[in-house]
matplotlib code that plots the C-alpha trace (Angstrom):
import matplotlib.pyplot as plt

x = [-9.2, -10.6, -9.6, -6.1, -6.6, -6.2, -4.3, -5.1, -3.6, -4.5, -5.5, -8.6, -9.1, -8.3, -4.9, -5.9, -4.2, -6.7, -6.0, -7.8, -7.2, -10.2, -10.5, -13.7, -15.7, -19.2, -17.9, -15.8, -14.2, -13.3, -10.8, -9.6, -5.8, -4.6, -0.5, -0.4, -0.3, 0.7, 4.1, 3.0, 1.8, 3.4, 4.9, 2.5, -0.5, -0.5, -3.5, -4.7, -4.6, -6.8, -9.2, -9.5, -10.4, -13.2, -15.1, -15.6, -19.2, -21.1, -24.2, -23.1, -24.9, -27.0, -27.9, -27.3, -25.3, -28.3, -29.7, -26.4, -25.9, -29.2, -28.8, -25.6, -27.1, -29.9, -27.6, -25.4, -22.1, -19.8, -17.9, -14.6, -11.4, -7.8, -5.1, -1.5, 2.0, 2.1, -1.5, -5.6, -7.7, -11.6, -13.0, -16.4, -17.0, -20.3, -21.6, -19.8, -22.7, -23.3, -20.3, -22.2, -23.7, -20.4, -18.0, -20.5, -21.1, -16.9, -16.4, -19.3, -18.0, -14.2, -14.7, -17.5, -17.0, -19.7, -17.9, -20.5, -19.1, -21.1, -19.9, -16.4, -17.1, -19.0, -15.8, -13.7, -15.4, -15.4, -11.4, -10.3, -12.5, -10.4, -7.3, -8.3, -9.2, -6.3, -3.8, -5.5, -4.1, -0.3, 0.4, -0.6, 0.4, 4.2, 4.4, 3.6, 5.9, 8.5, 8.2, 8.7, 12.3, 13.0, 12.5, 11.1, 9.6, 7.8, 7.6, 7.7, 4.0, 1.7, -0.9, -3.6, -4.3, -3.4, -6.1, -4.4, -3.6, -7.3, -8.2, -5.8, -7.0, -9.3, -11.3, -9.5, -6.7, -8.3, -8.9, -5.5, -4.3, -6.7, -6.3, -2.7, -2.5, -6.2, -4.9, -4.3, -1.1, -1.3, -4.9, -5.3, -8.7, -7.8, -10.5, -10.6, -12.8, -13.7, -13.2, -10.9, -13.6, -16.1, -14.1, -13.1, -16.7, -18.0, -15.0, -15.8, -19.2, -18.4, -14.7, -14.2, -16.9, -15.1, -13.0, -9.5, -7.1, -3.3, -0.3, 3.1, 3.5, 3.6, 7.0, 8.6, 12.1, 13.8, 13.3, 16.5, 16.8, 17.9, 18.5, 16.2, 14.7, 11.2, 10.3, 6.4, 6.3, 3.5, 4.5, 6.0, 3.1, 2.9, 5.4, 5.0, 5.4, 6.1, 9.5, 10.2, 13.1, 12.8, 15.5, 15.8, 16.6, 17.0, 16.9, 15.2, 12.2, 9.3, 8.7, 12.5, 13.9, 15.5, 11.5, 10.6, 13.8, 13.1, 9.3, 10.4, 13.2, 9.4, 8.5, 12.1, 11.9, 7.8, 5.4, 3.4, 0.4, 0.1, -2.1, -4.9, -5.3, -1.4, 1.5, 2.4, 5.8, 4.9, 6.7, 9.2, 10.0, 12.9, 11.8, 10.7, 13.4, 12.6, 9.1, 10.5, 13.8, 13.6, 11.2, 8.2, 4.9, 4.9, 7.1, 6.1, 7.6, 6.3, 7.5, 6.3, 7.7, 7.7, 8.4, 12.3, 12.7, 11.8, 11.4, 11.8, 10.1, 10.1, 7.4, 7.9, 5.3, 6.1, 7.9, 9.8, 12.7, 12.9, 12.5, 16.0, 16.6, 14.2, 15.2, 18.9, 17.3, 15.9, 19.2, 21.0, 18.7, 19.3, 22.9, 22.9, 21.4, 23.6, 26.2, 24.8, 23.1, 19.7, 17.9, 16.6, 13.6, 12.8, 13.3, 11.1, 8.2, 8.7, 8.4, 4.7, 3.6, 4.5, 2.5, -0.5, -0.2, -0.4, -3.4, -5.1, -8.9, -7.8, -5.8, -8.5, -7.8, -4.2, -4.6, -5.8, -3.9, -0.7, -1.9, -2.7, 1.1, 2.3, 0.4, 1.1, 5.0, 5.8, 2.8, 2.3, 0.6, 1.9, -0.1, -0.7, 1.3, 4.3, 3.9, 4.4, 7.4, 8.9, 8.7, 9.6, 12.8, 14.5, 17.3, 19.4, 22.0, 19.0, 17.8, 21.3, 22.1, 18.9, 19.8, 23.4, 21.3, 19.2, 22.2, 24.5, 22.9, 21.9, 17.9, 15.1, 13.4, 10.3, 9.5, 6.1, 5.3, 7.6, 10.6, 12.8, 13.1, 12.2, 15.8, 17.6, 18.6, 22.3, 22.7, 21.8, 24.8, 24.8]
y = [-3.8, -1.5, 1.9, 2.6, 4.3, 8.1, 9.7, 13.2, 15.7, 19.3, 21.4, 22.4, 26.4, 25.4, 24.2, 20.7, 18.4, 16.1, 13.0, 10.9, 7.6, 6.8, 3.5, 3.9, 1.1, 1.5, 1.9, 4.1, 4.8, 8.3, 8.9, 11.8, 11.2, 12.6, 13.2, 12.0, 8.6, 6.5, 7.9, 11.3, 10.6, 12.2, 9.9, 10.9, 10.2, 7.6, 5.7, 8.9, 7.9, 4.6, 6.4, 9.0, 6.8, 5.7, 9.0, 9.3, 8.7, 11.1, 13.3, 16.9, 20.6, 19.4, 15.8, 12.6, 9.9, 7.4, 9.5, 9.7, 5.8, 4.8, 7.0, 5.7, 1.9, 3.3, 4.1, 0.7, 2.7, 1.6, 4.2, 3.2, 4.2, 3.2, 4.3, 3.2, 4.1, 7.3, 8.1, 8.3, 7.2, 8.1, 6.6, 5.5, 3.1, 3.8, 3.8, 6.4, 8.3, 8.7, 11.3, 14.0, 12.1, 10.6, 13.2, 15.6, 12.7, 12.8, 16.3, 16.9, 14.0, 15.1, 18.6, 18.5, 20.7, 19.0, 16.3, 15.1, 13.4, 10.6, 10.0, 10.2, 7.9, 5.3, 5.3, 3.8, 0.6, 0.2, 1.2, -1.4, -4.1, -3.6, -3.6, -7.1, -8.5, -7.4, -8.5, -11.7, -12.8, -14.0, -13.0, -9.3, -8.7, -10.0, -7.6, -5.0, -5.7, -6.2, -2.5, -1.7, -3.7, -2.4, 1.3, 1.7, 5.2, 6.9, 3.9, 2.1, 3.2, 0.3, 0.7, -0.2, 1.7, -0.1, -0.2, 2.5, 4.6, 4.7, 5.7, 8.5, 10.0, 13.0, 14.7, 17.8, 15.3, 14.3, 17.8, 19.1, 16.0, 16.8, 20.5, 20.3, 17.6, 18.3, 21.4, 22.0, 21.0, 17.5, 16.7, 15.1, 13.9, 10.9, 9.5, 5.9, 5.3, 8.8, 11.9, 14.6, 17.2, 15.7, 15.4, 18.8, 20.0, 18.2, 19.6, 22.9, 22.6, 20.8, 20.9, 24.5, 25.7, 24.5, 26.6, 24.3, 26.1, 26.3, 25.1, 23.2, 20.3, 17.3, 16.1, 13.2, 12.3, 10.4, 6.6, 5.3, 1.7, -0.6, -4.2, -4.8, -7.7, -8.3, -11.7, -12.3, -15.3, -17.5, -20.2, -23.5, -25.7, -23.8, -26.4, -24.2, -20.5, -17.6, -16.1, -13.0, -11.1, -7.7, -5.9, -2.7, -0.3, 2.8, 6.0, 4.2, 6.5, 5.2, 5.0, 5.2, 2.4, 1.1, 0.5, -1.0, -3.6, -4.5, -5.5, -7.3, -9.1, -10.0, -12.0, -13.5, -15.0, -15.9, -16.9, -18.5, -16.0, -15.9, -19.4, -19.6, -23.2, -23.7, -25.3, -23.2, -23.0, -22.4, -24.5, -21.7, -20.0, -19.6, -19.8, -23.5, -25.0, -23.4, -25.6, -28.7, -28.9, -25.9, -27.6, -24.3, -25.1, -21.7, -19.3, -16.3, -12.7, -9.3, -6.1, -2.7, 0.8, 4.4, 7.5, 7.2, 4.1, -0.1, -2.9, -6.8, -9.1, -13.2, -14.5, -18.5, -20.4, -23.9, -26.2, -23.6, -25.6, -26.0, -22.4, -21.4, -23.5, -22.0, -18.6, -19.4, -20.7, -17.3, -15.3, -18.1, -17.2, -13.5, -13.6, -15.7, -12.9, -10.2, -12.6, -12.5, -15.6, -14.5, -17.0, -15.2, -17.3, -16.2, -12.6, -12.9, -14.3, -12.0, -9.0, -10.6, -11.2, -7.5, -6.0, -8.4, -7.2, -3.7, -3.8, -7.0, -7.3, -6.5, -3.3, -0.8, 0.8, 0.3, 2.2, 4.8, 5.3, 5.0, 7.8, 9.7, 9.4, 10.3, 13.2, 14.8, 13.9, 14.1, 16.1, 13.2, 10.3, 6.6, 5.1, 1.6, 1.3, 3.3, 1.5, -2.2, -0.6, 0.5, -3.2, -4.6, -2.3, -3.6, -5.6, -8.6, -6.0, -3.9, -6.7, -7.7, -4.1, -4.0, -7.2, -5.8, -3.2, -4.8, -7.1, -4.1, -4.8, -7.2, -7.6, -6.7, -10.0, -10.8, -14.3, -15.1, -18.3, -20.2, -18.2, -20.8, -23.0, -20.0, -18.7, -15.9, -13.5, -13.2, -17.0, -16.2, -16.7, -13.1]
z = [-30.8, -27.7, -27.4, -25.5, -22.2, -22.3, -19.5, -18.5, -15.8, -14.9, -11.8, -10.3, -9.7, -5.8, -7.0, -6.5, -8.9, -11.3, -13.0, -15.0, -16.8, -19.2, -19.7, -22.0, -19.8, -18.6, -14.9, -13.3, -9.8, -8.4, -5.3, -3.3, -2.7, 0.5, 0.5, 4.1, 6.0, 9.1, 8.2, 9.0, 12.3, 15.2, 18.0, 20.4, 18.3, 16.7, 15.0, 13.6, 9.6, 10.8, 13.1, 10.2, 7.5, 9.4, 10.2, 6.9, 6.3, 8.8, 8.8, 7.3, 7.5, 4.4, 4.6, 6.8, 6.8, 6.4, 3.3, 1.7, 2.3, 0.9, -2.0, -2.5, -2.7, -4.8, -7.3, -6.9, -6.1, -3.8, -0.9, 0.3, 2.0, 3.0, 4.7, 4.0, 5.1, 3.2, 1.5, 2.9, 0.1, 0.2, -3.1, -4.8, -7.5, -10.0, -13.4, -15.9, -16.1, -12.3, -11.9, -11.2, -8.4, -7.2, -6.5, -4.6, -1.8, -1.3, -1.5, 1.2, 3.4, 3.2, 3.7, 6.3, 8.8, 11.2, 13.6, 16.3, 19.8, 18.6, 15.6, 16.9, 19.6, 17.1, 15.1, 18.1, 17.7, 14.2, 14.5, 17.1, 15.4, 12.2, 14.4, 15.9, 12.9, 11.0, 13.3, 14.4, 10.5, 10.8, 7.6, 8.1, 11.5, 10.5, 7.2, 10.0, 12.2, 9.6, 8.7, 12.3, 12.4, 9.2, 9.6, 13.3, 13.0, 9.9, 7.5, 10.4, 12.1, 12.3, 9.7, 12.7, 16.0, 18.9, 22.0, 23.6, 20.8, 19.7, 23.6, 23.9, 20.8, 20.9, 18.4, 17.9, 17.1, 13.9, 13.3, 13.9, 11.1, 8.7, 9.0, 8.5, 5.3, 3.5, 1.8, -2.2, -2.1, -0.9, -2.6, -5.9, -7.7, -9.7, -11.8, -13.3, -16.7, -16.3, -19.0, -17.9, -19.4, -17.5, -14.3, -15.0, -15.0, -12.1, -10.0, -11.2, -9.7, -6.6, -5.0, -6.7, -4.1, -1.0, 0.4, 1.0, 2.2, 0.8, 2.5, 2.8, 0.8, 3.3, 4.2, 6.4, 7.6, 5.1, 5.6, 7.5, 6.6, 10.3, 10.8, 13.8, 15.1, 16.7, 18.5, 19.3, 21.4, 21.1, 23.6, 23.9, 22.8, 19.2, 16.9, 13.9, 13.4, 11.1, 10.3, 7.7, 6.7, 5.4, 3.0, 2.4, -0.7, 0.4, -1.6, -4.1, -5.3, -6.3, -10.4, -10.8, -12.3, -9.7, -8.4, -11.1, -11.0, -7.5, -8.1, -10.9, -8.1, -5.7, -8.9, -9.8, -6.6, -5.8, -8.7, -6.6, -5.9, -9.7, -9.1, -7.1, -6.6, -7.4, -5.2, -2.0, -3.8, -7.3, -10.0, -11.4, -7.8, -6.8, -3.1, -4.1, -2.3, 1.1, 1.0, -0.7, 1.2, 3.8, 5.9, 5.2, 4.4, 2.5, 1.0, 0.0, -1.5, -1.3, -2.3, -0.7, -2.6, -0.9, -1.9, -0.8, -0.1, -1.3, 0.8, -0.1, 2.2, 2.4, 4.7, 5.7, 7.9, 8.7, 11.5, 13.7, 14.2, 10.4, 9.2, 9.6, 6.6, 4.6, 5.5, 4.5, 0.8, 0.4, 1.4, -0.8, -3.9, -3.1, -3.3, -6.2, -8.3, -6.8, -8.5, -11.7, -11.7, -13.1, -15.6, -18.9, -18.6, -15.1, -15.9, -18.5, -16.4, -13.7, -16.3, -17.7, -14.0, -13.1, -15.9, -15.0, -11.2, -12.4, -14.7, -13.2, -12.0, -8.4, -9.2, -9.2, -5.9, -6.6, -9.9, -8.3, -5.5, -8.3, -10.4, -7.2, -6.0, -9.0, -10.3, -6.4, -6.6, -10.1, -11.8, -14.4, -14.7, -16.3, -18.8, -18.8, -21.8, -20.4, -16.9, -19.0, -21.1, -17.8, -16.7, -20.0, -19.7, -16.9, -17.5, -15.6, -14.5, -13.1, -10.7, -10.1, -8.7, -6.8, -5.3, -4.2, -2.6, -0.7, 0.5, 1.4, 5.3, 7.2, 6.5, 9.3, 10.9, 12.5, 14.4, 15.2, 17.0, 19.5, 19.4, 21.2, 18.0, 15.4, 13.8, 14.6, 11.8, 13.1, 11.8, 8.7, 6.2, 4.0]

ax = plt.figure().add_subplot(projection="3d")
ax.plot(x, y, z, "-o")
ax.set_aspect("equal")
plt.show()
């Protein structure tokens, strides 16, 4: 049998947290996770996090961006960044033996004091192009808007910088954000497929040579649930449309039992995403009647867990005039679970799906991000086995309890398409 992953947590001399999940494979990943994202943006400087992730690769006092890129490619490594609502992630994938080369690249780029005007301006076009491409996808756009309807500020801040936001930002705005949050208390170095001792050695050689200032741990205003509704009209010529409902689980902390129950509930409602070429409704999905009987062409559920709140979303696509029936199917399914009508087989299937999703082939970045969040907030990291055990421990009563929490207030809603034909959340029978 393959050796079990080994998890280790420590701290660098600077106070930066270190976490490793050694999977013993030939490939490895490394990420610097910052405890700040779009949630931490001020109202006067929206889009900073999105912009900041796109100025990652630039010239430094010791090297040029072209040279860094060339040698990264020659080693077969990758460099990538991500901005989420609560974190910025700067990461690299590489062969395990290349750790001595991989970490210095991240460190030099992130703590690079050189930031030329032309580099700032070059990134502007990239940020705008990313925003346009992302929001051209109705599914991405409606999920982003659903956060705004459900949380307004904070977690409701868009992941994507608008044209006006990009035009108003300055280099100083980005530098101020980095100066405030790129501090020892808000940084974690996470290695996947890396031995703890090897990471500690390389951190001592590179990260500990950087002057990382101490600072207060990043905080944000507590998440507040709202039942907002956003309607975006695409014109009367569109017969089809999108409709989304967002149910907020306020005061549900990340990594708590309720958070695990919320993740399981998502798969109880919708198993369609587990089959790449399967039915748009899935064979066992509770949302299947929304497609078969409710008039939707597709019905998807998703869950998003944050440090102090969770969001369960349902996104429907189809004939705009019939999506009200599909939305009611979703509400009725959630009401049935809250009333205790949860099939044991559906619960078992959902828990298995959670384990597969958390440790699947596409989960490398999410694993790095999860480990970074855990070590920053809890000072420890769950092993894959412990995470699987946490999902397995979720009971029917746990899922019922979180369903009741979600139904305690009217859901947020987003209508995208011909809004004259799309439903209103006030018309749903809760």
